[in-house]
VEXDREN-2710 file (C-alpha; in Angstrom, 1 decimal):
% VEXDREN-2710
k/r/px/py/pz
1/MET/13.8/33.9/-21.2
2/LYS/12.9/37.4/-19.8
3/PHE/13.1/38.3/-16.2
4/THR/11.4/41.4/-14.7
5/SER/12.4/40.7/-11.1
6/SER/15.0/43.3/-10.2
7/LYS/17.2/40.7/-8.5
8/TYR/17.3/38.4/-11.6
9/ARG/17.0/40.8/-14.5
10/ALA/20.5/40.1/-15.7
11/LEU/20.5/36.4/-15.0
12/THR/21.0/34.1/-17.9
13/LEU/20.6/30.4/-17.0
14/GLY/21.5/28.7/-20.2
15/LEU/19.5/25.6/-19.3
16/VAL/18.5/22.7/-21.6
17/THR/16.0/21.0/-19.4
18/LEU/12.8/21.9/-17.7
19/SER/9.7/19.7/-17.3
20/LEU/6.4/19.6/-15.5
21/ALA/5.0/16.9/-13.3
22/ALA/3.7/15.7/-10.0
23/CYS/3.5/13.2/-7.3
24/SER/-0.1/13.3/-8.3
25/THR/-0.9/16.8/-7.0
26/ALA/1.0/19.6/-5.5
27/PRO/1.2/18.7/-1.8
28/GLY/-0.5/21.1/0.5
29/GLN/-1.9/23.2/-2.4
30/PRO/-4.1/21.0/-4.7
31/GLY/-3.9/22.2/-8.2
32/GLN/-7.4/22.4/-9.6
33/PRO/-7.7/21.5/-13.2
34/THR/-7.5/24.4/-15.7
35/ALA/-9.1/24.5/-19.1
36/SER/-7.1/22.6/-21.7
37/ALA/-6.4/24.2/-25.0
38/SER/-8.3/21.3/-26.5
39/ALA/-11.1/19.1/-25.3
40/SER/-10.0/15.9/-23.6
41/PRO/-11.7/12.5/-23.5
42/SER/-12.9/11.3/-20.1
43/ALA/-13.3/7.7/-20.9
44/THR/-12.7/7.3/-24.6
45/SER/-10.6/4.1/-24.5
46/SER/-11.1/0.8/-22.6
47/SER/-9.0/-2.1/-21.7
48/SER/-7.9/-4.3/-24.6
49/SER/-8.5/-7.3/-22.4
50/THR/-10.1/-8.1/-19.1
51/ALA/-8.1/-9.5/-16.2
52/GLN/-9.7/-12.2/-14.1
53/PRO/-9.0/-12.4/-10.3
54/THR/-6.4/-15.0/-9.5
55/ALA/-4.8/-16.3/-6.3
56/THR/-1.3/-16.4/-7.8
57/ALA/1.7/-16.0/-5.6
58/SER/3.8/-12.9/-6.0
59/PRO/6.0/-12.8/-9.1
60/SER/9.5/-14.3/-8.8
61/PRO/12.4/-12.3/-10.1
62/SER/13.2/-13.1/-13.7
63/ALA/16.4/-13.1/-15.6
64/SER/14.7/-11.1/-18.3
65/PRO/11.3/-9.4/-18.4
66/SER/8.6/-12.1/-18.8
67/SER/5.6/-12.3/-21.0
68/THR/2.5/-10.2/-20.9
69/GLU/0.2/-8.9/-23.6
70/GLN/1.6/-7.6/-26.9
71/PRO/1.9/-3.9/-27.2
72/THR/-0.1/-2.2/-29.9
73/ALA/2.1/-1.6/-32.9
74/THR/2.9/2.0/-33.7
75/ALA/4.5/3.6/-36.7
76/GLU/7.9/5.1/-36.2
77/PRO/7.7/8.9/-35.6
78/SER/9.2/11.4/-38.0
79/GLU/12.0/13.6/-36.8
80/THR/9.4/16.3/-36.1
81/GLY/7.3/14.2/-33.8
82/SER/4.4/13.5/-36.0
83/PRO/1.3/12.0/-34.3
84/GLN/1.1/8.3/-33.8
85/PRO/-1.8/5.9/-32.9
86/THR/-2.7/5.7/-29.2
87/PRO/-2.6/2.1/-27.8
88/SER/-5.4/1.2/-25.3
89/PRO/-4.5/0.3/-21.8
90/SER/-4.1/-3.4/-21.2
91/VAL/-4.7/-5.6/-18.2
92/SER/-3.8/-9.3/-18.1
93/SER/-3.8/-12.0/-15.5
94/SER/-0.3/-13.1/-16.6
95/ALA/2.2/-13.4/-13.8
96/GLY/4.9/-12.1/-16.1
97/THR/6.6/-8.8/-16.1
98/GLY/6.6/-7.6/-19.7
99/ASP/8.9/-9.5/-22.2
100/GLN/7.2/-8.3/-25.4
101/ALA/7.8/-10.3/-28.5
102/GLY/10.3/-8.6/-30.8
103/GLN/11.6/-6.3/-28.0
104/ASP/14.9/-8.2/-27.7
105/TRP/15.8/-6.6/-24.3
106/VAL/19.3/-7.4/-23.1
107/LEU/20.0/-7.2/-19.3
108/LYS/22.8/-4.7/-18.8
109/TYR/22.8/-4.2/-15.0
110/GLN/21.1/-5.8/-12.0
111/GLU/21.3/-4.8/-8.3
112/GLN/20.3/-7.4/-5.8
113/PHE/21.6/-5.6/-2.6
114/ASP/23.9/-8.4/-1.7
115/ASP/26.8/-6.0/-0.8
116/ASP/26.8/-3.3/1.8
117/ILE/26.1/0.3/0.7
118/SER/28.8/2.4/2.4
119/LEU/26.8/5.5/3.5
120/SER/29.6/6.5/5.8
121/ALA/32.1/6.6/2.9
122/GLU/30.9/10.1/1.9
123/PRO/30.4/13.0/4.3
124/TRP/27.3/15.2/4.6
125/ILE/28.0/18.6/2.9
126/VAL/26.2/21.9/2.8
127/ASP/24.6/22.6/-0.6
128/PRO/26.2/25.9/-1.6
129/LEU/23.1/26.8/-3.6
130/GLY/23.2/29.2/-6.6
131/ALA/23.7/28.4/-10.2
132/GLU/27.1/26.9/-9.5
133/SER/25.8/24.3/-7.1
134/PRO/26.1/20.7/-8.4
135/TRP/22.4/20.3/-7.6
136/TYR/21.1/23.5/-9.3
137/VAL/18.8/22.8/-12.2
138/ASP/16.6/25.7/-13.1
139/GLU/14.2/28.5/-11.9
140/PHE/12.3/26.0/-9.6
141/SER/15.5/24.9/-7.8
142/ASP/15.6/25.4/-4.1
143/ASP/16.8/29.0/-4.4
144/GLY/15.4/29.6/-7.8
145/VAL/14.0/32.8/-9.1
146/TYR/10.5/31.3/-8.9
147/TYR/10.6/31.6/-5.1
148/SER/12.3/35.0/-5.2
149/ILE/9.3/36.5/-7.2
150/LEU/6.9/34.9/-4.6
151/GLY/8.8/35.9/-1.4
152/GLY/11.5/38.4/-2.2
153/LYS/14.0/39.1/0.5
154/SER/11.7/37.3/3.1
155/PHE/12.1/34.1/1.1
156/ASP/15.9/34.6/1.1
157/ARG/15.8/35.1/4.8
158/ALA/13.8/31.9/5.4
159/LEU/16.2/29.9/3.2
160/ASP/19.2/31.4/4.8
161/SER/17.9/30.4/8.2
162/MET/18.7/26.8/7.5
163/ASN/21.1/24.5/5.6
164/ILE/20.3/22.0/3.0
165/MET/22.6/19.0/3.7
166/ARG/23.5/16.6/0.9
167/LYS/25.3/13.3/0.3
168/ARG/25.9/11.6/-3.0
169/LEU/27.4/8.1/-3.6
170/THR/27.6/5.6/-6.3
171/PHE/27.3/1.8/-6.0
172/GLY/26.5/-1.4/-8.0
173/GLN/28.3/-2.9/-11.0
174/ASP/30.5/-0.3/-12.7
175/GLY/28.9/2.3/-10.3
176/TRP/25.8/2.3/-12.4
177/LEU/23.5/3.5/-9.5
178/THR/23.7/6.8/-7.7
179/LEU/22.1/7.5/-4.3
180/GLU/21.2/11.1/-3.5
181/LEU/20.4/11.9/0.1
182/ALA/19.3/15.3/1.4
183/ALA/17.9/16.8/4.6
184/GLN/17.2/20.1/6.2
185/ASP/19.5/21.4/9.0
186/LEU/17.4/24.1/10.8
187/ASN/20.0/25.1/13.4
188/LYS/22.9/25.1/10.9
189/ASP/25.1/22.9/12.9
190/GLY/26.2/20.9/9.9
191/ILE/24.2/17.9/11.0
192/PRO/21.0/16.8/9.2
193/ASP/17.9/17.0/11.4
194/ALA/17.0/13.5/10.1
195/GLU/19.1/11.1/8.1
196/PRO/17.5/9.2/5.2
197/SER/19.2/6.0/4.3
198/LEU/19.3/3.1/1.9
199/THR/21.0/0.0/3.4
200/SER/21.4/-3.6/2.3
201/GLN/19.8/-6.1/4.7
202/ASP/19.4/-9.8/4.0
203/GLY/19.8/-9.2/0.2
204/GLU/17.2/-6.4/0.1
205/GLY/17.4/-2.6/-0.1
206/VAL/15.8/-1.0/2.9
207/LEU/14.9/2.6/2.1
208/LYS/14.1/4.9/5.1
209/VAL/13.0/8.5/5.0
210/PRO/12.4/9.1/8.8
211/ALA/11.1/12.7/8.5
212/TRP/9.2/14.9/6.1
213/ASN/12.1/17.4/5.9
214/SER/14.5/14.9/4.3
215/GLY/14.6/13.0/1.0
216/LEU/16.2/10.1/-0.8
217/VAL/16.5/9.4/-4.5
218/LEU/17.9/6.3/-6.2
219/THR/18.7/7.1/-9.8
220/GLY/21.1/6.2/-12.6
221/THR/24.7/7.5/-12.6
222/ASP/24.4/7.9/-16.3
223/THR/21.4/9.0/-18.3
224/LEU/19.3/6.3/-19.9
225/PRO/19.7/5.2/-23.6
226/SER/17.1/5.8/-26.3
227/GLU/15.5/2.5/-25.7
228/TYR/15.4/0.8/-22.3
229/ARG/13.4/-1.0/-19.6
230/ILE/14.0/-0.2/-16.0
231/GLU/12.3/-2.4/-13.4
232/TYR/12.5/-3.4/-9.8
233/GLU/10.7/-5.4/-7.1
234/LEU/8.8/-3.6/-4.3
235/LYS/8.7/-5.8/-1.3
236/THR/7.2/-3.5/1.4
237/VAL/5.9/0.1/1.4
238/ASP/4.8/2.3/4.3
239/PHE/4.2/5.8/3.2
240/GLY/0.7/6.4/4.5
241/GLY/-2.7/5.4/3.4
242/LYS/-5.2/3.4/5.5
243/ARG/-4.7/0.1/7.2
244/THR/-7.2/-2.3/8.8
245/VAL/-7.1/-2.2/12.6
246/ASP/-9.6/-4.2/14.7
247/GLY/-11.7/-4.6/11.6
248/GLU/-11.9/-0.9/10.8
249/GLU/-10.1/0.9/8.0
250/THR/-8.2/3.8/9.6
251/TRP/-5.5/6.4/8.9
252/ASN/-4.1/5.7/12.4
253/TYR/-1.9/2.6/12.5
254/ASP/1.3/1.4/14.2
255/GLY/1.3/4.6/16.3
256/LYS/1.3/6.8/13.2
257/TYR/-1.1/9.0/11.3
258/ASN/-1.1/8.5/7.6
259/GLY/2.4/7.1/7.9
260/TYR/3.8/10.0/9.9
261/THR/5.3/9.5/13.3
262/PRO/3.8/11.9/16.0
263/GLY/5.5/15.3/16.3
264/GLU/5.0/19.0/16.1
265/CYS/5.9/21.5/13.4
266/LYS/5.8/19.1/10.4
267/THR/5.4/21.9/7.8
268/ASN/6.4/22.5/4.2
269/PHE/9.0/25.1/5.3
270/PRO/10.6/27.0/3.5
271/TRP/8.9/26.7/0.2
272/VAL/5.2/27.6/-0.5
273/ARG/3.3/28.9/-3.4
274/ARG/1.0/31.3/-1.5
275/GLY/1.2/33.4/1.6
276/ASP/3.2/36.0/3.4
277/TYR/6.9/35.0/3.6
278/SER/7.6/37.9/5.9
279/GLN/5.2/36.4/8.5
280/GLY/3.6/39.8/9.1
281/GLY/6.9/41.5/9.3
282/SER/8.3/39.3/12.0
283/ASP/11.9/39.8/13.1
284/THR/12.6/36.1/13.1
285/VAL/11.6/33.1/11.0
286/ASP/9.2/30.6/12.5
287/PRO/9.1/27.4/10.4
288/CYS/6.0/26.3/12.4
289/ALA/3.8/29.2/11.5
290/ALA/2.1/30.5/8.4
291/PRO/2.6/30.7/5.5
292/TRP/3.9/27.2/6.0
293/GLY/1.3/24.5/6.9
294/ASP/1.0/21.0/8.3
295/VAL/1.9/18.3/5.8
296/THR/0.7/15.2/7.5
297/LYS/-2.6/14.9/5.7
298/GLU/-0.6/14.0/2.6
299/ASN/1.9/11.2/2.2
300/GLY/3.2/9.2/-0.8
301/TYR/5.9/7.3/-2.5
302/TYR/7.5/7.7/-5.9
303/LEU/7.4/4.1/-7.2
304/LEU/9.2/4.9/-10.5
305/SER/9.4/8.1/-12.6
306/ILE/11.3/9.2/-15.6
307/MET/12.8/12.7/-15.2
308/ASP/13.7/15.2/-17.9
309/TYR/17.2/16.2/-16.5
310/ALA/20.4/14.3/-16.1
311/HIS/21.0/14.1/-12.4
312/PRO/17.9/13.8/-10.2
313/ALA/18.1/14.6/-6.5
314/PRO/15.7/15.7/-3.7
315/HIS/14.4/19.3/-3.9
316/ASN/11.5/21.3/-2.8
317/ASN/8.2/19.7/-3.6
318/ILE/7.2/22.2/-6.3
319/PHE/10.3/21.4/-8.3
320/ILE/9.2/17.8/-9.0
321/HIS/6.0/19.0/-10.4
322/SER/7.8/20.5/-13.4
323/HIS/10.2/17.7/-14.2
324/ARG/8.6/14.3/-15.0
325/LYS/7.9/12.7/-18.3
326/VAL/6.2/9.5/-17.1
327/GLY/5.6/8.3/-13.6
328/MET/3.9/6.0/-11.1
329/ASP/3.3/7.0/-7.5
330/THR/1.1/6.6/-4.5
331/TYR/-0.6/9.7/-3.0
332/SER/-2.4/9.2/0.3
333/VAL/-4.6/12.2/1.1
334/ASP/-6.9/12.7/4.1
335/ALA/-8.2/16.1/3.0
336/SER/-11.2/17.7/1.4
337/TRP/-9.8/18.0/-2.1
338/ALA/-9.6/14.2/-2.3
339/LYS/-13.3/14.3/-3.3
340/ASN/-12.0/15.1/-6.8
341/TYR/-10.1/11.8/-6.9
342/SER/-11.3/8.3/-7.8
343/VAL/-9.9/4.8/-8.2
344/CYS/-10.3/2.2/-10.9
345/ASN/-11.6/-1.3/-10.0
346/PRO/-9.7/-3.4/-12.6
347/ALA/-12.0/-6.3/-12.1
348/THR/-15.3/-4.5/-13.0
349/GLN/-13.6/-1.7/-15.0
350/GLU/-15.6/0.9/-13.1
351/VAL/-14.3/3.7/-11.0
352/TYR/-15.2/4.3/-7.4
353/PRO/-14.8/7.4/-5.1
354/TYR/-11.4/7.9/-3.4
355/SER/-13.3/8.1/-0.1
356/LEU/-14.2/4.4/-0.5
357/SER/-10.6/3.4/-1.1
358/LYS/-7.9/2.6/1.4
359/ALA/-5.8/5.4/-0.2
360/ASN/-3.2/3.0/-1.5
361/GLY/-3.9/3.6/-5.2
362/ILE/-1.2/3.6/-7.8
363/ASN/-1.3/6.5/-10.2
364/GLN/0.1/5.8/-13.7
365/ILE/0.6/9.1/-15.3
366/PHE/1.9/10.3/-18.7
367/PHE/2.5/14.0/-18.3
368/ASP/1.0/16.0/-21.1
369/GLY/3.1/18.2/-23.3
370/ASN/0.0/20.0/-24.7
371/SER/-1.7/21.5/-21.6
372/PHE/-1.1/22.5/-18.0
373/ARG/-3.3/21.8/-15.0
374/ASP/-1.9/25.0/-13.4
375/PRO/0.4/27.1/-15.6
376/SER/1.3/29.3/-12.7
377/PHE/3.9/26.8/-11.7
378/ALA/4.2/24.8/-15.0
379/TYR/2.2/21.9/-13.7
380/ASN/1.4/19.5/-16.6
381/GLN/-2.0/18.0/-17.2
382/PHE/-2.3/14.3/-16.3
383/VAL/-3.1/11.7/-19.0
384/MET/-4.0/8.5/-17.1
385/PRO/-4.8/5.3/-19.0
386/THR/-6.5/2.8/-16.6
387/PRO/-8.3/-0.5/-16.9
388/CYS/-11.4/1.7/-16.7
389/GLY/-10.5/3.7/-19.8
390/LEU/-8.5/6.8/-20.5
391/ARG/-8.9/9.6/-18.0
392/VAL/-7.6/13.1/-18.3
393/GLY/-7.3/15.4/-15.4
394/ASP/-9.3/18.3/-16.8
395/VAL/-12.5/16.3/-16.7
396/PRO/-14.6/16.8/-13.6
397/GLY/-14.1/13.9/-11.1
398/ALA/-11.0/12.8/-12.9
399/THR/-8.4/15.1/-11.3
400/ILE/-6.5/11.9/-10.3
401/VAL/-7.7/8.4/-11.2
402/ALA/-5.6/5.6/-9.7
403/THR/-5.2/2.5/-11.9
404/ALA/-5.7/0.1/-9.0
405/GLU/-4.9/-0.2/-5.3
406/LEU/-1.9/-2.1/-4.0
407/GLU/-2.2/-4.1/-0.8
408/PRO/0.6/-3.1/1.7
409/GLU/-0.8/-5.5/4.3
410/LEU/-0.1/-8.5/2.1
411/MET/3.5/-7.6/1.8
412/PRO/6.2/-9.0/1.8
413/GLN/4.5/-12.3/1.1
414/GLU/3.1/-10.5/-2.0
415/THR/5.4/-8.2/-3.9
416/TYR/5.1/-5.9/-6.9
417/THR/7.2/-5.5/-10.0
418/ILE/7.3/-1.9/-11.2
419/ALA/8.6/-1.1/-14.7
420/ILE/8.9/1.7/-17.3
421/GLU/10.0/1.2/-20.9
422/ARG/11.0/3.7/-23.6
423/THR/10.8/2.4/-27.2
424/LYS/11.6/4.1/-30.5
425/ASP/8.2/5.9/-30.4
426/SER/6.5/5.3/-27.0
427/TYR/6.7/5.0/-23.3
428/VAL/5.2/2.1/-21.3
429/THR/4.3/1.8/-17.6
430/GLU/3.8/-1.6/-16.1
431/LEU/2.7/-3.0/-12.8
432/THR/2.5/-6.7/-11.7
433/GLY/1.2/-7.8/-8.4
434/ASN/-1.8/-8.6/-6.2
435/PHE/-4.2/-5.7/-6.5
436/ARG/-7.3/-5.1/-4.5
437/TYR/-10.5/-6.6/-6.0
438/ILE/-8.7/-8.5/-8.8
439/GLY/-5.8/-10.4/-7.4
440/HIS/-2.5/-11.1/-9.2
441/THR/-2.5/-9.1/-12.4
442/THR/-0.3/-7.2/-14.8
443/ILE/-1.5/-3.7/-15.8
444/ARG/0.4/-2.3/-18.8
445/ASN/-0.1/1.0/-20.5
446/GLU/1.7/2.2/-23.6
447/ARG/1.4/5.7/-25.2
448/PRO/3.2/7.2/-28.2
449/PHE/5.2/10.3/-27.9
450/VAL/2.4/12.2/-29.7
451/ASP/-1.2/11.0/-30.1
452/GLN/-2.5/10.2/-33.6
453/ASP/-5.0/13.1/-33.2
454/GLY/-2.4/15.4/-31.7
455/GLN/-4.5/16.0/-28.6
456/HIS/-1.9/14.8/-26.1
457/SER/1.9/14.3/-26.1
458/ILE/4.4/13.1/-23.6
459/TRP/6.1/16.0/-22.0
460/HIS/9.7/16.5/-23.1
461/TYR/9.9/13.1/-24.7
462/ASN/12.8/14.1/-27.0
463/GLN/16.2/13.1/-25.8
464/THR/17.8/14.8/-28.7
465/ALA/16.9/18.0/-30.6
466/ASP/16.3/16.2/-33.9
467/GLU/13.4/14.2/-32.4
468/TYR/11.2/17.3/-32.0
469/ASP/10.4/20.4/-34.1
470/GLY/9.3/23.0/-31.5
471/SER/5.6/22.8/-32.4
472/LEU/4.5/22.1/-28.9
473/ASN/6.3/25.0/-27.3
474/GLN/4.4/27.4/-25.0
475/THR/5.6/30.6/-23.4
476/LEU/4.5/30.8/-19.8
477/THR/4.6/33.8/-17.5
478/PHE/5.3/33.3/-13.8
479/GLU/4.2/36.1/-11.6
480/GLY/4.5/37.0/-7.9
481/PRO/4.5/40.1/-5.6
482/PHE/8.2/40.7/-6.3
483/GLY/8.5/40.3/-10.1
484/SER/7.8/38.0/-13.0
485/PHE/9.6/36.1/-15.7
486/ASP/8.7/34.4/-19.0
487/LYS/9.9/31.0/-20.2
488/ASP/9.7/29.1/-23.4
489/MET/8.7/25.7/-22.0
490/TRP/9.6/23.4/-24.9
491/PRO/11.4/25.4/-27.7
492/GLU/12.8/24.1/-30.9
493/GLY/16.4/22.8/-30.5
494/SER/15.8/21.7/-26.9
495/ALA/16.6/18.2/-25.6
496/TYR/15.8/16.4/-22.4
497/PRO/17.7/13.3/-21.2
498/ASP/15.9/10.5/-19.4
499/ASN/16.8/9.3/-15.9
500/PHE/14.8/7.3/-13.4
501/VAL/13.8/8.1/-9.8
502/ILE/12.8/5.7/-7.0
503/GLY/12.1/7.2/-3.5
504/ILE/11.2/10.6/-2.1
505/PRO/12.4/13.6/-4.2
506/HIS/10.9/16.1/-1.7
507/LEU/12.7/18.0/1.0
508/ASN/9.5/19.2/2.8
509/TYR/6.9/16.4/2.4
510/TYR/6.4/12.7/3.0
511/GLU/8.0/10.2/5.4
512/GLY/8.1/6.4/5.7
513/SER/10.0/3.3/4.5
514/ALA/10.1/0.8/1.7
515/THR/11.9/-2.4/0.8
516/ILE/13.2/-2.8/-2.8
517/ASP/15.1/-5.5/-4.7
518/ASN/16.2/-6.7/-8.1
519/ILE/16.7/-3.4/-9.9
520/LYS/17.3/-4.2/-13.5
521/LEU/18.2/-2.1/-16.5
522/TYR/17.5/-3.7/-20.0
523/THR/18.8/-2.1/-23.2
524/LYS/19.0/-3.1/-26.8
END
């Protein structure tokens, strides 16, 4: 790694993890697709089966993952990550949640939220920042060199004007779950401006992120094994999108706009990719003024993602865009750039414009290790298998293609089971629930670590160095007004552990609430 910023020229980070990803797009600054190194199919695969609409009740929790369609068989990869066949997306009308023949999953842990989560047992503390902070990861961390080359001393001044408050606690059997809470403290009085929470209520986990400048991540205390299935039940979700009010679909509901409560100065302070951090040479920092902008046109929820570093926690929103391997999220956008998005109708297997949706689509994304949507901040391309075929984000009109729309207004009578699996040679995303236009359905997508034709791979799939030969490495240059640095993004000898994320990993975007239950970890 080479730094040309004077502040960081001598800094050696010694990192083993860095990845690229998104909660669908970079909030506030939509990343337009950039040309891929190789051509990408726009709709080259189709569903292996067609789901029929059903009126089935929501899935009941199962002691083990239940049956859906068989995954496509794939050959075991070589140690150097040789290409493997690409399974097609599958959609079935089964009410099950994924017990595949021959998988032999064994339930290791389950959390049913029957016991209190003692949030008060741990105090809020100030993140000390810097490379010695327990929450520091890499150049895109909250005080990372990426922001110093963009904003210089003016960024340092903005960050120094506030505290980042954090709280970490473990719970569940053997302490297998970790809850990471974080919030901004603008007046530096040692008290978070808003307090996110996860509490047990009536045998359910109630997740609340009351303000955009706070975040909450539920993750594993230990990293995940080489083969696993992580799943949970989503019982309610309120992180924006449209609702039907007096017969009209609207962004305004329950006294909120796009899931945000009314209020002034809801901006992406203090992290932004473009603009004058000095605010025209101002003597003081104003979090409500440019370069920071309003965030309320964008909201979302990270249903379930697999990260490429050991201990996930909330950070600035740009950080998450370089750290996911596989993920499922919602992204509710009332802005002009949403014209580049679309949604799959799983019943007809045809896409329709995002503007005709209720902005409650679920994005099932396999983050590409071969190409970047925007290399200026290491933002991976999206590979999106849907019931309407495979979509890749560098194709016009396919920047984001949601796999289906969930129905928040039917919850909690209807619930959704969200799952991700890692096998010896692939990742699987799986959704079961009542989706718009098709009813109760399971949507299951499996992709190998590396495609048979080598066109796409799953970013940082290798948990160990001997699973990968360095052939997909790219050296990116990150530039700003105050310097630049180079980084090998996936070098030979690197390794990237898996850990899961549920919640809001941002510290300057998104607010709302959700109810979750029956978190299960299966292993072999």
